mmCIF file of the N, C-alpha and C atoms, coordinates in Angstrom:
data_MODEL
# 
_entry.id   MODEL 
# 
loop_
_atom_site.group_PDB 
_atom_site.id 
_atom_site.type_symbol 
_atom_site.label_atom_id 
_atom_site.label_alt_id 
_atom_site.label_comp_id 
_atom_site.label_asym_id 
_atom_site.label_entity_id 
_atom_site.label_seq_id 
_atom_site.pdbx_PDB_ins_code 
_atom_site.Cartn_x 
_atom_site.Cartn_y 
_atom_site.Cartn_z 
_atom_site.occupancy 
_atom_site.B_iso_or_equiv 
_atom_site.pdbx_formal_charge 
_atom_site.auth_seq_id 
_atom_site.auth_comp_id 
_atom_site.auth_asym_id 
_atom_site.auth_atom_id 
_atom_site.pdbx_PDB_model_num 
ATOM 1   N N  . MET A 1 1  ? 148.040 127.334 146.155 1.00 0.00 ? 1  MET A N  1 
ATOM 2   C CA . MET A 1 1  ? 147.669 126.562 147.323 1.00 0.00 ? 1  MET A CA 1 
ATOM 3   C C  . MET A 1 1  ? 146.514 127.265 147.983 1.00 0.00 ? 1  MET A C  1 
ATOM 4   N N  . ASP A 1 2  ? 146.549 128.580 148.190 1.00 0.00 ? 2  ASP A N  1 
ATOM 5   C CA . ASP A 1 2  ? 145.437 129.278 148.870 1.00 0.00 ? 2  ASP A CA 1 
ATOM 6   C C  . ASP A 1 2  ? 144.198 129.122 148.142 1.00 0.00 ? 2  ASP A C  1 
ATOM 7   N N  . SER A 1 3  ? 144.220 129.126 146.744 1.00 0.00 ? 3  SER A N  1 
ATOM 8   C CA . SER A 1 3  ? 143.006 129.036 145.901 1.00 0.00 ? 3  SER A CA 1 
ATOM 9   C C  . SER A 1 3  ? 142.339 127.728 146.131 1.00 0.00 ? 3  SER A C  1 
ATOM 10  N N  . GLN A 1 4  ? 143.180 126.571 146.230 1.00 0.00 ? 4  GLN A N  1 
ATOM 11  C CA . GLN A 1 4  ? 142.697 125.268 146.542 1.00 0.00 ? 4  GLN A CA 1 
ATOM 12  C C  . GLN A 1 4  ? 142.023 125.286 147.854 1.00 0.00 ? 4  GLN A C  1 
ATOM 13  N N  . LEU A 1 5  ? 142.530 125.733 148.799 1.00 0.00 ? 5  LEU A N  1 
ATOM 14  C CA . LEU A 1 5  ? 141.931 125.766 150.145 1.00 0.00 ? 5  LEU A CA 1 
ATOM 15  C C  . LEU A 1 5  ? 140.638 126.537 150.067 1.00 0.00 ? 5  LEU A C  1 
ATOM 16  N N  . LEU A 1 6  ? 140.518 127.651 149.492 1.00 0.00 ? 6  LEU A N  1 
ATOM 17  C CA . LEU A 1 6  ? 139.362 128.473 149.327 1.00 0.00 ? 6  LEU A CA 1 
ATOM 18  C C  . LEU A 1 6  ? 138.296 127.587 148.620 1.00 0.00 ? 6  LEU A C  1 
ATOM 19  N N  . ALA A 1 7  ? 138.642 126.929 147.549 1.00 0.00 ? 7  ALA A N  1 
ATOM 20  C CA . ALA A 1 7  ? 137.731 126.098 146.780 1.00 0.00 ? 7  ALA A CA 1 
ATOM 21  C C  . ALA A 1 7  ? 137.186 124.986 147.630 1.00 0.00 ? 7  ALA A C  1 
ATOM 22  N N  . GLN A 1 8  ? 138.124 124.313 148.424 1.00 0.00 ? 8  GLN A N  1 
ATOM 23  C CA . GLN A 1 8  ? 137.553 123.268 149.356 1.00 0.00 ? 8  GLN A CA 1 
ATOM 24  C C  . GLN A 1 8  ? 136.619 123.745 150.413 1.00 0.00 ? 8  GLN A C  1 
ATOM 25  N N  . ALA A 1 9  ? 136.891 124.968 150.836 1.00 0.00 ? 9  ALA A N  1 
ATOM 26  C CA . ALA A 1 9  ? 135.960 125.577 151.933 1.00 0.00 ? 9  ALA A CA 1 
ATOM 27  C C  . ALA A 1 9  ? 134.739 126.046 151.203 1.00 0.00 ? 9  ALA A C  1 
ATOM 28  N N  . THR A 1 10 ? 134.727 126.507 150.025 1.00 0.00 ? 10 THR A N  1 
ATOM 29  C CA . THR A 1 10 ? 133.501 127.051 149.448 1.00 0.00 ? 10 THR A CA 1 
ATOM 30  C C  . THR A 1 10 ? 132.579 125.984 148.987 1.00 0.00 ? 10 THR A C  1 
ATOM 31  N N  . GLN A 1 11 ? 133.013 124.823 148.560 1.00 0.00 ? 11 GLN A N  1 
ATOM 32  C CA . GLN A 1 11 ? 132.189 123.798 148.087 1.00 0.00 ? 11 GLN A CA 1 
ATOM 33  C C  . GLN A 1 11 ? 131.104 123.410 149.108 1.00 0.00 ? 11 GLN A C  1 
ATOM 34  N N  . PRO A 1 12 ? 131.503 123.038 150.283 1.00 0.00 ? 12 PRO A N  1 
ATOM 35  C CA . PRO A 1 12 ? 130.520 122.585 151.276 1.00 0.00 ? 12 PRO A CA 1 
ATOM 36  C C  . PRO A 1 12 ? 129.597 123.694 151.724 1.00 0.00 ? 12 PRO A C  1 
ATOM 37  N N  . LEU A 1 13 ? 130.090 124.941 151.725 1.00 0.00 ? 13 LEU A N  1 
ATOM 38  C CA . LEU A 1 13 ? 129.219 126.112 152.150 1.00 0.00 ? 13 LEU A CA 1 
ATOM 39  C C  . LEU A 1 13 ? 128.208 126.331 151.047 1.00 0.00 ? 13 LEU A C  1 
ATOM 40  N N  . SER A 1 14 ? 128.556 126.200 149.788 1.00 0.00 ? 14 SER A N  1 
ATOM 41  C CA . SER A 1 14 ? 127.655 126.484 148.672 1.00 0.00 ? 14 SER A CA 1 
ATOM 42  C C  . SER A 1 14 ? 126.504 125.429 148.633 1.00 0.00 ? 14 SER A C  1 
ATOM 43  N N  . ALA A 1 15 ? 126.697 124.335 149.263 1.00 0.00 ? 15 ALA A N  1 
ATOM 44  C CA . ALA A 1 15 ? 125.697 123.223 149.226 1.00 0.00 ? 15 ALA A CA 1 
ATOM 45  C C  . ALA A 1 15 ? 124.616 123.586 150.398 1.00 0.00 ? 15 ALA A C  1 
ATOM 46  N N  . LEU A 1 16 ? 124.924 124.407 151.371 1.00 0.00 ? 16 LEU A N  1 
ATOM 47  C CA . LEU A 1 16 ? 124.000 124.770 152.353 1.00 0.00 ? 16 LEU A CA 1 
ATOM 48  C C  . LEU A 1 16 ? 122.833 125.686 151.807 1.00 0.00 ? 16 LEU A C  1 
ATOM 49  N N  . PRO A 1 17 ? 121.752 125.541 152.370 1.00 0.00 ? 17 PRO A N  1 
ATOM 50  C CA . PRO A 1 17 ? 120.600 126.396 151.955 1.00 0.00 ? 17 PRO A CA 1 
ATOM 51  C C  . PRO A 1 17 ? 120.886 127.883 152.497 1.00 0.00 ? 17 PRO A C  1 
ATOM 52  N N  . ASP A 1 18 ? 120.333 128.920 151.675 1.00 0.00 ? 18 ASP A N  1 
ATOM 53  C CA . ASP A 1 18 ? 120.471 130.250 152.182 1.00 0.00 ? 18 ASP A CA 1 
ATOM 54  C C  . ASP A 1 18 ? 119.650 130.541 153.395 1.00 0.00 ? 18 ASP A C  1 
ATOM 55  N N  . VAL A 1 19 ? 118.610 129.835 153.685 1.00 0.00 ? 19 VAL A N  1 
ATOM 56  C CA . VAL A 1 19 ? 117.691 129.978 154.757 1.00 0.00 ? 19 VAL A CA 1 
ATOM 57  C C  . VAL A 1 19 ? 117.504 128.702 155.523 1.00 0.00 ? 19 VAL A C  1 
ATOM 58  N N  . ASP A 1 20 ? 117.684 128.750 156.774 1.00 0.00 ? 20 ASP A N  1 
ATOM 59  C CA . ASP A 1 20 ? 117.439 127.651 157.717 1.00 0.00 ? 20 ASP A CA 1 
ATOM 60  C C  . ASP A 1 20 ? 115.975 127.585 158.031 1.00 0.00 ? 20 ASP A C  1 
ATOM 61  N N  . MET A 1 21 ? 115.291 126.887 157.151 1.00 0.00 ? 21 MET A N  1 
ATOM 62  C CA . MET A 1 21 ? 113.741 126.755 157.349 1.00 0.00 ? 21 MET A CA 1 
ATOM 63  C C  . MET A 1 21 ? 113.327 126.203 158.668 1.00 0.00 ? 21 MET A C  1 
ATOM 64  N N  . ALA A 1 22 ? 114.088 125.199 159.218 1.00 0.00 ? 22 ALA A N  1 
ATOM 65  C CA . ALA A 1 22 ? 113.797 124.680 160.443 1.00 0.00 ? 22 ALA A CA 1 
ATOM 66  C C  . ALA A 1 22 ? 113.755 125.805 161.587 1.00 0.00 ? 22 ALA A C  1 
ATOM 67  N N  . LYS A 1 23 ? 114.773 126.653 161.536 1.00 0.00 ? 23 LYS A N  1 
ATOM 68  C CA . LYS A 1 23 ? 114.870 127.759 162.442 1.00 0.00 ? 23 LYS A CA 1 
ATOM 69  C C  . LYS A 1 23 ? 113.726 128.689 162.151 1.00 0.00 ? 23 LYS A C  1 
ATOM 70  N N  . VAL A 1 24 ? 113.356 128.946 160.959 1.00 0.00 ? 24 VAL A N  1 
ATOM 71  C CA . VAL A 1 24 ? 112.288 129.919 160.663 1.00 0.00 ? 24 VAL A CA 1 
ATOM 72  C C  . VAL A 1 24 ? 110.943 129.350 161.252 1.00 0.00 ? 24 VAL A C  1 
ATOM 73  N N  . GLU A 1 25 ? 110.769 128.110 161.173 1.00 0.00 ? 25 GLU A N  1 
ATOM 74  C CA . GLU A 1 25 ? 109.565 127.484 161.680 1.00 0.00 ? 25 GLU A CA 1 
ATOM 75  C C  . GLU A 1 25 ? 109.466 127.585 163.212 1.00 0.00 ? 25 GLU A C  1 
ATOM 76  N N  . GLN A 1 26 ? 110.722 127.306 163.812 1.00 0.00 ? 26 GLN A N  1 
ATOM 77  C CA . GLN A 1 26 ? 110.696 127.440 165.272 1.00 0.00 ? 26 GLN A CA 1 
ATOM 78  C C  . GLN A 1 26 ? 110.411 128.873 165.704 1.00 0.00 ? 26 GLN A C  1 
ATOM 79  N N  . ILE A 1 27 ? 110.833 129.886 165.019 1.00 0.00 ? 27 ILE A N  1 
ATOM 80  C CA . ILE A 1 27 ? 110.583 131.286 165.471 1.00 0.00 ? 27 ILE A CA 1 
ATOM 81  C C  . ILE A 1 27 ? 109.121 131.646 165.160 1.00 0.00 ? 27 ILE A C  1 
ATOM 82  N N  . LYS A 1 28 ? 108.591 131.149 163.981 1.00 0.00 ? 28 LYS A N  1 
ATOM 83  C CA . LYS A 1 28 ? 107.217 131.399 163.747 1.00 0.00 ? 28 LYS A CA 1 
ATOM 84  C C  . LYS A 1 28 ? 106.344 130.759 164.789 1.00 0.00 ? 28 LYS A C  1 
ATOM 85  N N  . ALA A 1 29 ? 106.580 129.592 165.291 1.00 0.00 ? 29 ALA A N  1 
ATOM 86  C CA . ALA A 1 29 ? 105.847 128.924 166.246 1.00 0.00 ? 29 ALA A CA 1 
ATOM 87  C C  . ALA A 1 29 ? 106.062 129.615 167.546 1.00 0.00 ? 29 ALA A C  1 
ATOM 88  N N  . ALA A 1 30 ? 107.196 130.119 167.933 1.00 0.00 ? 30 ALA A N  1 
ATOM 89  C CA . ALA A 1 30 ? 107.352 130.899 169.170 1.00 0.00 ? 30 ALA A CA 1 
ATOM 90  C C  . ALA A 1 30 ? 106.571 132.250 169.140 1.00 0.00 ? 30 ALA A C  1 
ATOM 91  N N  . LEU A 1 31 ? 106.545 132.854 167.962 1.00 0.00 ? 31 LEU A N  1 
ATOM 92  C CA . LEU A 1 31 ? 105.696 134.025 167.798 1.00 0.00 ? 31 LEU A CA 1 
ATOM 93  C C  . LEU A 1 31 ? 104.256 133.748 168.006 1.00 0.00 ? 31 LEU A C  1 
ATOM 94  N N  . ASN A 1 32 ? 103.788 132.629 167.422 1.00 0.00 ? 32 ASN A N  1 
ATOM 95  C CA . ASN A 1 32 ? 102.394 132.369 167.523 1.00 0.00 ? 32 ASN A CA 1 
ATOM 96  C C  . ASN A 1 32 ? 102.011 131.903 168.951 1.00 0.00 ? 32 ASN A C  1 
ATOM 97  N N  . ARG A 1 33 ? 102.961 131.373 169.673 1.00 0.00 ? 33 ARG A N  1 
ATOM 98  C CA . ARG A 1 33 ? 102.618 130.990 171.117 1.00 0.00 ? 33 ARG A CA 1 
ATOM 99  C C  . ARG A 1 33 ? 102.796 132.234 172.085 1.00 0.00 ? 33 ARG A C  1 
ATOM 100 N N  . GLY A 1 34 ? 103.351 133.325 171.534 1.00 0.00 ? 34 GLY A N  1 
ATOM 101 C CA . GLY A 1 34 ? 103.521 134.606 172.332 1.00 0.00 ? 34 GLY A CA 1 
ATOM 102 C C  . GLY A 1 34 ? 104.691 134.550 173.168 1.00 0.00 ? 34 GLY A C  1 
ATOM 103 N N  . GLU A 1 35 ? 105.619 133.569 172.836 1.00 0.00 ? 35 GLU A N  1 
ATOM 104 C CA . GLU A 1 35 ? 106.846 133.480 173.603 1.00 0.00 ? 35 GLU A CA 1 
ATOM 105 C C  . GLU A 1 35 ? 107.916 134.500 173.360 1.00 0.00 ? 35 GLU A C  1 
ATOM 106 N N  . ILE A 1 36 ? 107.836 135.160 172.181 1.00 0.00 ? 36 ILE A N  1 
ATOM 107 C CA . ILE A 1 36 ? 108.602 136.282 171.709 1.00 0.00 ? 36 ILE A CA 1 
ATOM 108 C C  . ILE A 1 36 ? 107.749 137.211 171.040 1.00 0.00 ? 36 ILE A C  1 
ATOM 109 N N  . SER A 1 37 ? 108.120 138.526 171.245 1.00 0.00 ? 37 SER A N  1 
ATOM 110 C CA . SER A 1 37 ? 107.326 139.491 170.625 1.00 0.00 ? 37 SER A CA 1 
ATOM 111 C C  . SER A 1 37 ? 108.047 140.067 169.346 1.00 0.00 ? 37 SER A C  1 
ATOM 112 N N  . LEU A 1 38 ? 107.309 140.727 168.589 1.00 0.00 ? 38 LEU A N  1 
ATOM 113 C CA . LEU A 1 38 ? 107.754 141.355 167.279 1.00 0.00 ? 38 LEU A CA 1 
ATOM 114 C C  . LEU A 1 38 ? 107.555 142.818 167.311 1.00 0.00 ? 38 LEU A C  1 
ATOM 115 N N  . ASP A 1 39 ? 108.699 143.624 167.405 1.00 0.00 ? 39 ASP A N  1 
ATOM 116 C CA . ASP A 1 39 ? 108.727 144.945 167.299 1.00 0.00 ? 39 ASP A CA 1 
ATOM 117 C C  . ASP A 1 39 ? 108.821 145.497 165.841 1.00 0.00 ? 39 ASP A C  1 
ATOM 118 N N  . VAL A 1 40 ? 107.703 145.704 165.253 1.00 0.00 ? 40 VAL A N  1 
ATOM 119 C CA . VAL A 1 40 ? 107.513 145.978 163.817 1.00 0.00 ? 40 VAL A CA 1 
ATOM 120 C C  . VAL A 1 40 ? 108.412 147.231 163.396 1.00 0.00 ? 40 VAL A C  1 
ATOM 121 N N  . ASP A 1 41 ? 108.369 148.258 164.298 1.00 0.00 ? 41 ASP A N  1 
ATOM 122 C CA . ASP A 1 41 ? 109.150 149.431 164.084 1.00 0.00 ? 41 ASP A CA 1 
ATOM 123 C C  . ASP A 1 41 ? 110.639 149.082 163.968 1.00 0.00 ? 41 ASP A C  1 
ATOM 124 N N  . ALA A 1 42 ? 111.138 148.391 164.985 1.00 0.00 ? 42 ALA A N  1 
ATOM 125 C CA . ALA A 1 42 ? 112.493 147.995 164.994 1.00 0.00 ? 42 ALA A CA 1 
ATOM 126 C C  . ALA A 1 42 ? 112.935 147.076 163.891 1.00 0.00 ? 42 ALA A C  1 
ATOM 127 N N  . LEU A 1 43 ? 111.965 146.194 163.402 1.00 0.00 ? 43 LEU A N  1 
ATOM 128 C CA . LEU A 1 43 ? 112.313 145.359 162.282 1.00 0.00 ? 43 LEU A CA 1 
ATOM 129 C C  . LEU A 1 43 ? 112.301 146.185 161.017 1.00 0.00 ? 43 LEU A C  1 
ATOM 130 N N  . SER A 1 44 ? 111.349 147.121 160.821 1.00 0.00 ? 44 SER A N  1 
ATOM 131 C CA . SER A 1 44 ? 111.346 147.905 159.590 1.00 0.00 ? 44 SER A CA 1 
ATOM 132 C C  . SER A 1 44 ? 112.598 148.673 159.465 1.00 0.00 ? 44 SER A C  1 
ATOM 133 N N  . SER A 1 45 ? 112.990 149.309 160.595 1.00 0.00 ? 45 SER A N  1 
ATOM 134 C CA . SER A 1 45 ? 114.224 150.212 160.656 1.00 0.00 ? 45 SER A CA 1 
ATOM 135 C C  . SER A 1 45 ? 115.430 149.350 160.265 1.00 0.00 ? 45 SER A C  1 
ATOM 136 N N  . ALA A 1 46 ? 115.482 148.108 160.820 1.00 0.00 ? 46 ALA A N  1 
ATOM 137 C CA . ALA A 1 46 ? 116.684 147.261 160.640 1.00 0.00 ? 46 ALA A CA 1 
ATOM 138 C C  . ALA A 1 46 ? 116.742 146.816 159.081 1.00 0.00 ? 46 ALA A C  1 
ATOM 139 N N  . ILE A 1 47 ? 115.521 146.569 158.447 1.00 0.00 ? 47 ILE A N  1 
ATOM 140 C CA . ILE A 1 47 ? 115.524 146.259 157.017 1.00 0.00 ? 47 ILE A CA 1 
ATOM 141 C C  . ILE A 1 47 ? 115.922 147.472 156.211 1.00 0.00 ? 47 ILE A C  1 
ATOM 142 N N  . LEU A 1 48 ? 115.435 148.562 156.542 1.00 0.00 ? 48 LEU A N  1 
ATOM 143 C CA . LEU A 1 48 ? 115.977 149.864 155.819 1.00 0.00 ? 48 LEU A CA 1 
ATOM 144 C C  . LEU A 1 48 ? 117.412 150.023 155.880 1.00 0.00 ? 48 LEU A C  1 
ATOM 145 N N  . GLN A 1 49 ? 117.894 149.861 157.134 1.00 0.00 ? 49 GLN A N  1 
ATOM 146 C CA . GLN A 1 49 ? 119.341 150.080 157.406 1.00 0.00 ? 49 GLN A CA 1 
ATOM 147 C C  . GLN A 1 49 ? 120.154 149.089 156.565 1.00 0.00 ? 49 GLN A C  1 
ATOM 148 N N  . PHE A 1 50 ? 119.744 147.859 156.601 1.00 0.00 ? 50 PHE A N  1 
ATOM 149 C CA . PHE A 1 50 ? 120.448 146.830 155.814 1.00 0.00 ? 50 PHE A CA 1 
ATOM 150 C C  . PHE A 1 50 ? 120.425 147.107 154.347 1.00 0.00 ? 50 PHE A C  1 
ATOM 151 N N  . HIS A 1 51 ? 119.397 147.409 153.769 1.00 0.00 ? 51 HIS A N  1 
ATOM 152 C CA . HIS A 1 51 ? 119.189 147.464 152.301 1.00 0.00 ? 51 HIS A CA 1 
ATOM 153 C C  . HIS A 1 51 ? 119.635 148.945 151.779 1.00 0.00 ? 51 HIS A C  1 
ATOM 154 N N  . THR A 1 52 ? 119.537 149.850 152.606 1.00 0.00 ? 52 THR A N  1 
ATOM 155 C CA . THR A 1 52 ? 119.779 151.271 152.031 1.00 0.00 ? 52 THR A CA 1 
ATOM 156 C C  . THR A 1 52 ? 120.980 151.951 152.653 1.00 0.00 ? 52 THR A C  1 
ATOM 157 N N  . GLY A 1 53 ? 121.430 151.454 153.853 1.00 0.00 ? 53 GLY A N  1 
ATOM 158 C CA . GLY A 1 53 ? 122.529 152.031 154.548 1.00 0.00 ? 53 GLY A CA 1 
ATOM 159 C C  . GLY A 1 53 ? 122.093 153.198 155.484 1.00 0.00 ? 53 GLY A C  1 
ATOM 160 N N  . HIS A 1 54 ? 120.762 153.501 155.399 1.00 0.00 ? 54 HIS A N  1 
ATOM 161 C CA . HIS A 1 54 ? 120.210 154.590 156.349 1.00 0.00 ? 54 HIS A CA 1 
ATOM 162 C C  . HIS A 1 54 ? 118.815 154.315 156.712 1.00 0.00 ? 54 HIS A C  1 
ATOM 163 N N  . GLU A 1 55 ? 118.292 154.905 157.818 1.00 0.00 ? 55 GLU A N  1 
ATOM 164 C CA . GLU A 1 55 ? 116.893 154.627 158.180 1.00 0.00 ? 55 GLU A CA 1 
ATOM 165 C C  . GLU A 1 55 ? 115.952 155.545 157.477 1.00 0.00 ? 55 GLU A C  1 
# 
């Protein structure tokens, strides 16, 4: 029973794209308009932390 529920929940999720391109475009546009700023140091630290487990 649990495996059936898991399979039912997994199917719709697997059909979704990995990246929400509409959201990406909204963020890119906001960056271009200067509405939000990009802290390159914070971003690079977050990427390193995510991929390596340390800064």
